[in-house]
PATIDO-88752 format. One record per residue: x, y, z of N, C-alpha, C, O, CB in turn; residue number from 1; residue in three letters. Coordinates in nm, 4 decimals. Glycine has a CB too. Layout:
N
+----------+----------+----------+----------+----------+----------+----------+----------+----------+----------+----------+----------+----------+----------+----------+-----+---------+
:   n.east :  n.north :     n.up :  ca.east : ca.north :    ca.up :   c.east :  c.north :     c.up :   o.east :  o.north :     o.up :  cb.east : cb.north :    cb.up : num : residuo :
+----------+----------+----------+----------+----------+----------+----------+----------+----------+----------+----------+----------+----------+----------+----------+-----+---------+
:        X :        Y :        Z :        X :        Y :        Z :        X :        Y :        Z :        X :        Y :        Z :        X :        Y :        Z : NUM :     ALA :
...
+----------+----------+----------+----------+----------+----------+----------+----------+----------+----------+----------+----------+----------+----------+----------+-----+---------+
This chain:
84
+----------+----------+----------+----------+----------+----------+----------+----------+----------+----------+----------+----------+----------+----------+----------+-----+---------+
:   n.east :  n.north :     n.up :  ca.east : ca.north :    ca.up :   c.east :  c.north :     c.up :   o.east :  o.north :     o.up :  cb.east : cb.north :    cb.up : num : residuo :
+----------+----------+----------+----------+----------+----------+----------+----------+----------+----------+----------+----------+----------+----------+----------+-----+---------+
:   1.3405 :  -2.7811 :   0.2849 :   1.2355 :  -2.7037 :   0.2219 :   1.1468 :  -2.6401 :   0.3288 :   1.1284 :  -2.6945 :   0.4376 :   1.1524 :  -2.7921 :   0.1271 :   1 :     MET :
:   1.0938 :  -2.5261 :   0.2950 :   1.0009 :  -2.4601 :   0.3853 :   0.8596 :  -2.5067 :   0.3526 :   0.8397 :  -2.5934 :   0.2675 :   1.0126 :  -2.3054 :   0.3746 :   2 :     THR :
:   0.7628 :  -2.4487 :   0.4204 :   0.6242 :  -2.4815 :   0.3955 :   0.5665 :  -2.4116 :   0.2748 :   0.4509 :  -2.4352 :   0.2397 :   0.5435 :  -2.4488 :   0.5140 :   3 :     GLY :
:   0.6436 :  -2.3264 :   0.2104 :   0.5923 :  -2.2519 :   0.0941 :   0.5759 :  -2.3460 :  -0.0243 :   0.6567 :  -2.4360 :  -0.0472 :   0.6872 :  -2.1345 :   0.0567 :   4 :     ARG :
:   0.4706 :  -2.3225 :  -0.0970 :   0.4404 :  -2.4066 :  -0.2116 :   0.4241 :  -2.3218 :  -0.3362 :   0.3564 :  -2.2190 :  -0.3345 :   0.3143 :  -2.4892 :  -0.1864 :   5 :     GLN :
:   0.4859 :  -2.3651 :  -0.4428 :   0.4690 :  -2.3034 :  -0.5741 :   0.3932 :  -2.4040 :  -0.6593 :   0.4290 :  -2.5215 :  -0.6660 :   0.6080 :  -2.2636 :  -0.6398 :   6 :     VAL :
:   0.2886 :  -2.3563 :  -0.7237 :   0.2054 :  -2.4428 :  -0.8062 :   0.2225 :  -2.4054 :  -0.9524 :   0.2173 :  -2.2883 :  -0.9899 :   0.0572 :  -2.4332 :  -0.7645 :   7 :     THR :
:   0.2430 :  -2.5076 :  -1.0334 :   0.2520 :  -2.4904 :  -1.1780 :   0.1293 :  -2.5556 :  -1.2408 :   0.1103 :  -2.6769 :  -1.2314 :   0.3846 :  -2.5519 :  -1.2351 :   8 :     LEU :
:   0.0470 :  -2.4740 :  -1.3044 :  -0.0671 :  -2.5248 :  -1.3804 :  -0.0184 :  -2.5440 :  -1.5230 :   0.0320 :  -2.4507 :  -1.5855 :  -0.1920 :  -2.4268 :  -1.3736 :   9 :     TYR :
:  -0.0335 :  -2.6644 :  -1.5735 :   0.0299 :  -2.7041 :  -1.6975 :  -0.0636 :  -2.7924 :  -1.7792 :  -0.1785 :  -2.8155 :  -1.7414 :   0.1614 :  -2.7767 :  -1.6695 :  10 :     THR :
:  -0.0132 :  -2.8405 :  -1.8899 :  -0.0838 :  -2.9432 :  -1.9673 :   0.0206 :  -3.0205 :  -2.0477 :   0.1327 :  -2.9740 :  -2.0681 :  -0.1937 :  -2.8795 :  -2.0621 :  11 :     ARG :
:  -0.0184 :  -3.1374 :  -2.0920 :   0.0725 :  -3.2202 :  -2.1706 :   0.0975 :  -3.1568 :  -2.3070 :   0.0142 :  -3.0829 :  -2.3593 :   0.0158 :  -3.3623 :  -2.1872 :  12 :     GLN :
:   0.2127 :  -3.1869 :  -2.3624 :   0.2521 :  -3.1404 :  -2.4955 :   0.2567 :  -2.9880 :  -2.5054 :   0.2227 :  -2.9306 :  -2.6089 :   0.1566 :  -3.1951 :  -2.5996 :  13 :     LEU :
:   0.2985 :  -2.9240 :  -2.3982 :   0.3095 :  -2.7780 :  -2.3927 :   0.4571 :  -2.7433 :  -2.3706 :   0.5089 :  -2.7582 :  -2.2599 :   0.2183 :  -2.7171 :  -2.2783 :  14 :     CYS :
:   0.5231 :  -2.6978 :  -2.4749 :   0.6646 :  -2.6636 :  -2.4643 :   0.6914 :  -2.5530 :  -2.3646 :   0.7903 :  -2.5584 :  -2.2915 :   0.7175 :  -2.6233 :  -2.5979 :  15 :     GLY :
:   0.6042 :  -2.4517 :  -2.3600 :   0.6201 :  -2.3444 :  -2.2613 :   0.6085 :  -2.3986 :  -2.1196 :   0.6800 :  -2.3551 :  -2.0293 :   0.5156 :  -2.2342 :  -2.2841 :  16 :     LEU :
:   0.5181 :  -2.4936 :  -2.1010 :   0.4992 :  -2.5555 :  -1.9701 :   0.6235 :  -2.6342 :  -1.9302 :   0.6673 :  -2.6281 :  -1.8153 :   0.3756 :  -2.6473 :  -1.9709 :  17 :     CYS :
:   0.6798 :  -2.7075 :  -2.0248 :   0.8009 :  -2.7852 :  -1.9970 :   0.9169 :  -2.6945 :  -1.9567 :   0.9918 :  -2.7264 :  -1.8644 :   0.8399 :  -2.8686 :  -2.1195 :  18 :     ASP :
:   0.9318 :  -2.5818 :  -2.0258 :   1.0392 :  -2.4871 :  -1.9937 :   1.0183 :  -2.4264 :  -1.8549 :   1.1135 :  -2.4126 :  -1.7781 :   1.0464 :  -2.3754 :  -2.1001 :  19 :     ALA :
:   0.8947 :  -2.3905 :  -1.8232 :   0.8646 :  -2.3336 :  -1.6916 :   0.8902 :  -2.4364 :  -1.5821 :   0.9456 :  -2.4028 :  -1.4774 :   0.7185 :  -2.2845 :  -1.6855 :  20 :     ALA :
:   0.8503 :  -2.5609 :  -1.6052 :   0.8710 :  -2.6666 :  -1.5063 :   1.0195 :  -2.6888 :  -1.4803 :   1.0611 :  -2.7036 :  -1.3654 :   0.8056 :  -2.7972 :  -1.5530 :  21 :     ALA :
:   1.0991 :  -2.6910 :  -1.5859 :   1.2429 :  -2.7106 :  -1.5704 :   1.3045 :  -2.5975 :  -1.4886 :   1.3874 :  -2.6223 :  -1.4010 :   1.3108 :  -2.7200 :  -1.7076 :  22 :     ALA :
:   1.2651 :  -2.4750 :  -1.5162 :   1.3189 :  -2.3609 :  -1.4422 :   1.2738 :  -2.3639 :  -1.2964 :   1.3528 :  -2.3341 :  -1.2068 :   1.2755 :  -2.2292 :  -1.5081 :  23 :     GLU :
:   1.1494 :  -2.3990 :  -1.2719 :   1.1003 :  -2.4068 :  -1.1343 :   1.1716 :  -2.5169 :  -1.0561 :   1.2035 :  -2.4984 :  -0.9387 :   0.9491 :  -2.4312 :  -1.1331 :  24 :     LEU :
:   1.1963 :  -2.6293 :  -1.1188 :   1.2708 :  -2.7369 :  -1.0512 :   1.4119 :  -2.6905 :  -1.0167 :   1.4647 :  -2.7232 :  -0.9104 :   1.2767 :  -2.8637 :  -1.1400 :  25 :     ARG :
:   1.4716 :  -2.6150 :  -1.1062 :   1.6065 :  -2.5636 :  -1.0819 :   1.6073 :  -2.4639 :  -0.9662 :   1.7033 :  -2.4598 :  -0.8894 :   1.6621 :  -2.4974 :  -1.2088 :  26 :     ARG :
:   1.5023 :  -2.3841 :  -0.9528 :   1.4960 :  -2.2802 :  -0.8494 :   1.4430 :  -2.3296 :  -0.7147 :   1.4603 :  -2.2614 :  -0.6137 :   1.4097 :  -2.1676 :  -0.8975 :  27 :     LEU :
:   1.3796 :  -2.4455 :  -0.7112 :   1.3161 :  -2.4941 :  -0.5883 :   1.4142 :  -2.5032 :  -0.4715 :   1.3814 :  -2.4610 :  -0.3606 :   1.2535 :  -2.6303 :  -0.6128 :  28 :     ALA :
:   1.5318 :  -2.5566 :  -0.4942 :   1.6310 :  -2.5685 :  -0.3869 :   1.6825 :  -2.4340 :  -0.3396 :   1.6738 :  -2.4031 :  -0.2208 :   1.7469 :  -2.6529 :  -0.4329 :  29 :     GLY :
:   1.7365 :  -2.3523 :  -0.4312 :   1.7910 :  -2.2227 :  -0.3891 :   1.6882 :  -2.1298 :  -0.3243 :   1.7229 :  -2.0520 :  -0.2355 :   1.8515 :  -2.1533 :  -0.5074 :  30 :     PRO :
:   1.5623 :  -2.1371 :  -0.3676 :   1.4607 :  -2.0479 :  -0.3119 :   1.3738 :  -2.1155 :  -0.2057 :   1.2814 :  -2.0539 :  -0.1527 :   1.3727 :  -1.9953 :  -0.4229 :  31 :     LEU :
:   1.4030 :  -2.2413 :  -0.1747 :   1.3362 :  -2.3160 :  -0.0671 :   1.1844 :  -2.3210 :  -0.0791 :   1.1120 :  -2.2717 :   0.0074 :   1.3720 :  -2.2558 :   0.0647 :  32 :     SER :
:   1.1377 :  -2.3815 :  -0.1880 :   0.9945 :  -2.4036 :  -0.2024 :   0.9701 :  -2.5439 :  -0.2565 :   1.0588 :  -2.6053 :  -0.3158 :   0.9311 :  -2.2972 :  -0.2952 :  33 :     PHE :
:   0.8502 :  -2.5928 :  -0.2355 :   0.8118 :  -2.7202 :  -0.2952 :   0.7266 :  -2.6902 :  -0.4183 :   0.6491 :  -2.5946 :  -0.4203 :   0.7342 :  -2.8108 :  -0.1925 :  34 :     SER :
:   0.7423 :  -2.7723 :  -0.5186 :   0.6718 :  -2.7529 :  -0.6453 :   0.5633 :  -2.8581 :  -0.6593 :   0.5878 :  -2.9773 :  -0.6411 :   0.7695 :  -2.7593 :  -0.7651 :  35 :     LEU :
:   0.4433 :  -2.8126 :  -0.6918 :   0.3305 :  -2.9007 :  -0.7185 :   0.2804 :  -2.8668 :  -0.8584 :   0.2645 :  -2.7498 :  -0.8935 :   0.2164 :  -2.8849 :  -0.6098 :  36 :     VAL :
:   0.2560 :  -2.9701 :  -0.9370 :   0.2085 :  -2.9486 :  -1.0736 :   0.0675 :  -3.0045 :  -1.0902 :   0.0361 :  -3.1130 :  -1.0412 :   0.3044 :  -3.0139 :  -1.1754 :  37 :     GLU :
:  -0.0168 :  -2.9286 :  -1.1601 :  -0.1521 :  -2.9717 :  -1.1914 :  -0.1730 :  -2.9624 :  -1.3413 :  -0.1448 :  -2.8592 :  -1.4023 :  -0.2571 :  -2.8869 :  -1.1155 :  38 :     PHE :
:  -0.2223 :  -3.0697 :  -1.4002 :  -0.2593 :  -3.0708 :  -1.5413 :  -0.4005 :  -3.0141 :  -1.5514 :  -0.4956 :  -3.0761 :  -1.5037 :  -0.2505 :  -3.2158 :  -1.6028 :  39 :     ASP :
:  -0.4148 :  -2.8987 :  -1.6123 :  -0.5461 :  -2.8330 :  -1.6168 :  -0.6483 :  -2.9126 :  -1.6959 :  -0.7686 :  -2.8946 :  -1.6765 :  -0.5331 :  -2.6948 :  -1.6767 :  40 :     ILE :
:  -0.6032 :  -3.0001 :  -1.7844 :  -0.6968 :  -3.0771 :  -1.8660 :  -0.7635 :  -3.1897 :  -1.7873 :  -0.8534 :  -3.2566 :  -1.8383 :  -0.6251 :  -3.1344 :  -1.9863 :  41 :     ASP :
:  -0.7196 :  -3.2105 :  -1.6639 :  -0.7822 :  -3.3109 :  -1.5779 :  -0.8888 :  -3.2508 :  -1.4874 :  -0.9516 :  -3.3226 :  -1.4096 :  -0.6770 :  -3.3799 :  -1.4937 :  42 :     GLU :
:  -0.9098 :  -3.1196 :  -1.4968 :  -1.0065 :  -3.0513 :  -1.4114 :  -1.0773 :  -2.9432 :  -1.4935 :  -1.0138 :  -2.8481 :  -1.5390 :  -0.9368 :  -2.9895 :  -1.2858 :  43 :     ASP :
:  -1.2066 :  -2.9578 :  -1.5120 :  -1.2809 :  -2.8644 :  -1.5972 :  -1.2722 :  -2.7211 :  -1.5463 :  -1.2652 :  -2.6279 :  -1.6264 :  -1.4267 :  -2.9066 :  -1.6063 :  44 :     ALA :
:  -1.2724 :  -2.7019 :  -1.4157 :  -1.2635 :  -2.5672 :  -1.3590 :  -1.1293 :  -2.5024 :  -1.3882 :  -1.1233 :  -2.3854 :  -1.4260 :  -1.2866 :  -2.5715 :  -1.2089 :  45 :     GLY :
:  -1.0209 :  -2.5784 :  -1.3708 :  -0.8879 :  -2.5250 :  -1.4009 :  -0.8733 :  -2.4978 :  -1.5498 :  -0.8146 :  -2.3973 :  -1.5899 :  -0.7786 :  -2.6222 :  -1.3540 :  46 :     LEU :
:  -0.9269 :  -2.5877 :  -1.6316 :  -0.9196 :  -2.5678 :  -1.7764 :  -0.9933 :  -2.4405 :  -1.8166 :  -0.9433 :  -2.3643 :  -1.8994 :  -0.9785 :  -2.6891 :  -1.8510 :  47 :     ARG :
:  -1.1095 :  -2.4164 :  -1.7604 :  -1.1854 :  -2.2949 :  -1.7914 :  -1.1108 :  -2.1702 :  -1.7454 :  -1.1143 :  -2.0668 :  -1.8121 :  -1.3239 :  -2.3002 :  -1.7260 :  48 :     ALA :
:  -1.0439 :  -2.1803 :  -1.6323 :  -0.9747 :  -2.0642 :  -1.5757 :  -0.8432 :  -2.0331 :  -1.6472 :  -0.8105 :  -1.9163 :  -1.6681 :  -0.9479 :  -2.0873 :  -1.4285 :  49 :     GLN :
:  -0.7678 :  -2.1364 :  -1.6847 :  -0.6309 :  -2.1159 :  -1.7321 :  -0.6042 :  -2.1627 :  -1.8748 :  -0.4894 :  -2.1582 :  -1.9188 :  -0.5376 :  -2.1853 :  -1.6413 :  50 :     TYR :
:  -0.7044 :  -2.2068 :  -1.9477 :  -0.6856 :  -2.2685 :  -2.0785 :  -0.5946 :  -2.1896 :  -2.1726 :  -0.5063 :  -2.2473 :  -2.2360 :  -0.8181 :  -2.2872 :  -2.1433 :  51 :     ASN :
:  -0.6153 :  -2.0597 :  -2.1820 :  -0.5420 :  -1.9792 :  -2.2796 :  -0.4129 :  -1.9186 :  -2.2277 :  -0.3439 :  -1.8485 :  -2.3019 :  -0.6290 :  -1.8707 :  -2.3284 :  52 :     ASP :
:  -0.3780 :  -1.9442 :  -2.0999 :  -0.2600 :  -1.8771 :  -2.0444 :  -0.1606 :  -1.9715 :  -1.9772 :  -0.0733 :  -1.9254 :  -1.9036 :  -0.3036 :  -1.7740 :  -1.9455 :  53 :     ILE :
:  -0.1718 :  -2.1039 :  -2.0009 :  -0.0740 :  -2.1954 :  -1.9417 :   0.0605 :  -2.1761 :  -2.0083 :   0.0657 :  -2.1467 :  -2.1277 :  -0.1202 :  -2.3421 :  -1.9548 :  54 :     VAL :
:   0.1669 :  -2.1914 :  -1.9369 :   0.1745 :  -2.2285 :  -1.7967 :   0.1376 :  -2.1120 :  -1.7050 :   0.1583 :  -1.9951 :  -1.7377 :   0.3138 :  -2.2784 :  -1.7638 :  55 :     PRO :
:   0.0820 :  -2.1480 :  -1.5891 :   0.0483 :  -2.0504 :  -1.4863 :   0.1239 :  -2.0903 :  -1.3609 :   0.1243 :  -2.2071 :  -1.3221 :  -0.1068 :  -2.0433 :  -1.4605 :  56 :     VAL :
:   0.1880 :  -1.9924 :  -1.2975 :   0.2660 :  -2.0173 :  -1.1769 :   0.2049 :  -1.9382 :  -1.0629 :   0.1824 :  -1.8177 :  -1.0741 :   0.4157 :  -1.9794 :  -1.1972 :  57 :     ILE :
:   0.1779 :  -2.0082 :  -0.9518 :   0.1163 :  -1.9448 :  -0.8359 :   0.1975 :  -1.9753 :  -0.7103 :   0.2542 :  -2.0837 :  -0.6962 :  -0.0297 :  -1.9923 :  -0.8190 :  58 :     ALA :
:   0.2021 :  -1.8788 :  -0.6203 :   0.2630 :  -1.8978 :  -0.4894 :   0.1511 :  -1.8835 :  -0.3883 :   0.0876 :  -1.7784 :  -0.3792 :   0.3802 :  -1.7950 :  -0.4623 :  59 :     VAL :
:   0.1270 :  -1.9892 :  -0.3126 :   0.0206 :  -1.9890 :  -0.2127 :  -0.1098 :  -1.9346 :  -0.2696 :  -0.1735 :  -1.8477 :  -0.2100 :   0.0624 :  -1.9071 :  -0.0917 :  60 :     ASP :
:  -0.1487 :  -1.9868 :  -0.3858 :  -0.2760 :  -1.9528 :  -0.4502 :  -0.2768 :  -1.8180 :  -0.5236 :  -0.3773 :  -1.7852 :  -0.5867 :  -0.3839 :  -1.9521 :  -0.3472 :  61 :     GLU :
:  -0.1702 :  -1.7398 :  -0.5181 :  -0.1637 :  -1.6113 :  -0.5880 :  -0.0825 :  -1.6281 :  -0.7158 :   0.0348 :  -1.6649 :  -0.7110 :  -0.1012 :  -1.5011 :  -0.4972 :  62 :     THR :
:  -0.1447 :  -1.6013 :  -0.8295 :  -0.0755 :  -1.6148 :  -0.9585 :   0.0311 :  -1.5062 :  -0.9685 :   0.0033 :  -1.3876 :  -0.9510 :  -0.1762 :  -1.6051 :  -1.0784 :  63 :     VAL :
:   0.1552 :  -1.5500 :  -0.9974 :   0.2653 :  -1.4536 :  -1.0129 :   0.3167 :  -1.4475 :  -1.1558 :   0.3887 :  -1.3544 :  -1.1916 :   0.3799 :  -1.4893 :  -0.9195 :  64 :     ILE :
:   0.2804 :  -1.5461 :  -1.2384 :   0.3255 :  -1.5457 :  -1.3780 :   0.2362 :  -1.6387 :  -1.4592 :   0.1809 :  -1.7358 :  -1.4075 :   0.4753 :  -1.5893 :  -1.3893 :  65 :     ALA :
:   0.2237 :  -1.6064 :  -1.5871 :   0.1540 :  -1.6951 :  -1.6804 :   0.2134 :  -1.6720 :  -1.8183 :   0.2938 :  -1.5810 :  -1.8387 :  -0.0015 :  -1.6697 :  -1.6800 :  66 :     HIS :
:   0.1731 :  -1.7546 :  -1.9111 :   0.2305 :  -1.7501 :  -2.0450 :   0.2114 :  -1.6135 :  -2.1094 :   0.1057 :  -1.5518 :  -2.0963 :   0.1686 :  -1.8578 :  -2.1325 :  67 :     ALA :
:   0.3123 :  -1.5678 :  -2.1776 :   0.4453 :  -1.6249 :  -2.1868 :   0.5270 :  -1.5909 :  -2.0621 :   0.5341 :  -1.4751 :  -2.0211 :   0.5163 :  -1.5746 :  -2.3129 :  68 :     PRO :
:   0.5878 :  -1.6919 :  -2.0029 :   0.6649 :  -1.6742 :  -1.8801 :   0.8010 :  -1.6151 :  -1.9144 :   0.8727 :  -1.6662 :  -2.0004 :   0.6810 :  -1.8090 :  -1.8042 :  69 :     VAL :
:   0.8348 :  -1.5073 :  -1.8461 :   0.9666 :  -1.4459 :  -1.8597 :   1.0619 :  -1.5233 :  -1.7701 :   1.0738 :  -1.4941 :  -1.6511 :   0.9641 :  -1.2927 :  -1.8222 :  70 :     ASP :
:   1.1302 :  -1.6229 :  -1.8278 :   1.2168 :  -1.7095 :  -1.7494 :   1.3249 :  -1.6282 :  -1.6780 :   1.3607 :  -1.6590 :  -1.5643 :   1.2808 :  -1.8161 :  -1.8389 :  71 :     VAL :
:   1.3762 :  -1.5260 :  -1.7434 :   1.4805 :  -1.4436 :  -1.6810 :   1.4271 :  -1.3705 :  -1.5589 :   1.5001 :  -1.3530 :  -1.4614 :   1.5366 :  -1.3427 :  -1.7817 :  72 :     ALA :
:   1.3024 :  -1.3277 :  -1.5618 :   1.2453 :  -1.2551 :  -1.4494 :   1.1747 :  -1.3430 :  -1.3478 :   1.1284 :  -1.2940 :  -1.2448 :   1.1505 :  -1.1539 :  -1.4997 :  73 :     GLY :
:   1.1658 :  -1.4732 :  -1.3760 :   1.0927 :  -1.5631 :  -1.2876 :   1.1551 :  -1.5714 :  -1.1493 :   1.0836 :  -1.5698 :  -1.0491 :   1.0856 :  -1.7007 :  -1.3484 :  74 :     LEU :
:   1.2871 :  -1.5802 :  -1.1424 :   1.3533 :  -1.5904 :  -1.0117 :   1.3187 :  -1.4697 :  -0.9248 :   1.2871 :  -1.4860 :  -0.8069 :   1.5066 :  -1.6015 :  -1.0291 :  75 :     ARG :
:   1.3242 :  -1.3499 :  -0.9804 :   1.2938 :  -1.2290 :  -0.9029 :   1.1478 :  -1.2281 :  -0.8587 :   1.1177 :  -1.1921 :  -0.7449 :   1.3246 :  -1.1028 :  -0.9855 :  76 :     ALA :
:   1.0571 :  -1.2675 :  -0.9477 :   0.9149 :  -1.2710 :  -0.9123 :   0.8887 :  -1.3727 :  -0.8019 :   0.8113 :  -1.3464 :  -0.7099 :   0.8295 :  -1.3040 :  -1.0356 :  77 :     ALA :
:   0.9529 :  -1.4883 :  -0.8108 :   0.9377 :  -1.5895 :  -0.7075 :   0.9952 :  -1.5435 :  -0.5739 :   0.9318 :  -1.5582 :  -0.4695 :   1.0045 :  -1.7183 :  -0.7508 :  78 :     LEU :
:   1.1145 :  -1.4883 :  -0.5785 :   1.1786 :  -1.4417 :  -0.4548 :   1.0918 :  -1.3379 :  -0.3854 :   1.0775 :  -1.3404 :  -0.2632 :   1.3179 :  -1.3829 :  -0.4843 :  79 :     ALA :
:   1.0341 :  -1.2470 :  -0.4625 :   0.9484 :  -1.1432 :  -0.4050 :   0.8225 :  -1.2048 :  -0.3449 :   0.7838 :  -1.1702 :  -0.2333 :   0.9107 :  -1.0388 :  -0.5116 :  80 :     GLU :
:   0.7587 :  -1.2954 :  -0.4179 :   0.6359 :  -1.3584 :  -0.3691 :   0.6611 :  -1.4448 :  -0.2466 :   0.5793 :  -1.4474 :  -0.1546 :   0.5729 :  -1.4423 :  -0.4786 :  81 :     ALA :
:   0.7732 :  -1.5152 :  -0.2447 :   0.8054 :  -1.6002 :  -0.1315 :   0.8442 :  -1.5207 :  -0.0075 :   0.8329 :  -1.5708 :   0.1044 :   0.9165 :  -1.6937 :  -0.1683 :  82 :     LEU :
:   0.8890 :  -1.3989 :  -0.0264 :   0.9278 :  -1.3140 :   0.0873 :   0.8068 :  -1.2531 :   0.1571 :   0.8196 :  -1.2044 :   0.2695 :   1.0211 :  -1.2028 :   0.0406 :  83 :     ALA :
:   0.6917 :  -1.2544 :   0.0946 :   0.5697 :  -1.1962 :   0.1546 :   0.5187 :  -1.2803 :   0.2665 :   0.4174 :  -1.2465 :   0.3279 :   0.4608 :  -1.1796 :   0.0511 :  84 :     ARG :
+----------+----------+----------+----------+----------+----------+----------+----------+----------+----------+----------+----------+----------+----------+----------+-----+---------+
């Protein structure tokens, strides 16, 4: 893995979040990134920022996707963001 980090802002009992997490785990190896997940309901600031748009996916602090996540286009968005 490289030093690049992809962050998934999520919450429990969120089907969209579960689907995004599964796809990110599948892509982590081929695209060489580490995945970190944060439950927004454990942080008032994150909840205020992302409450209505989870799941939110960020590469090095830059949001590249949020709900509804286009799973088909996620790989291309990640590859582009990771290449920067």
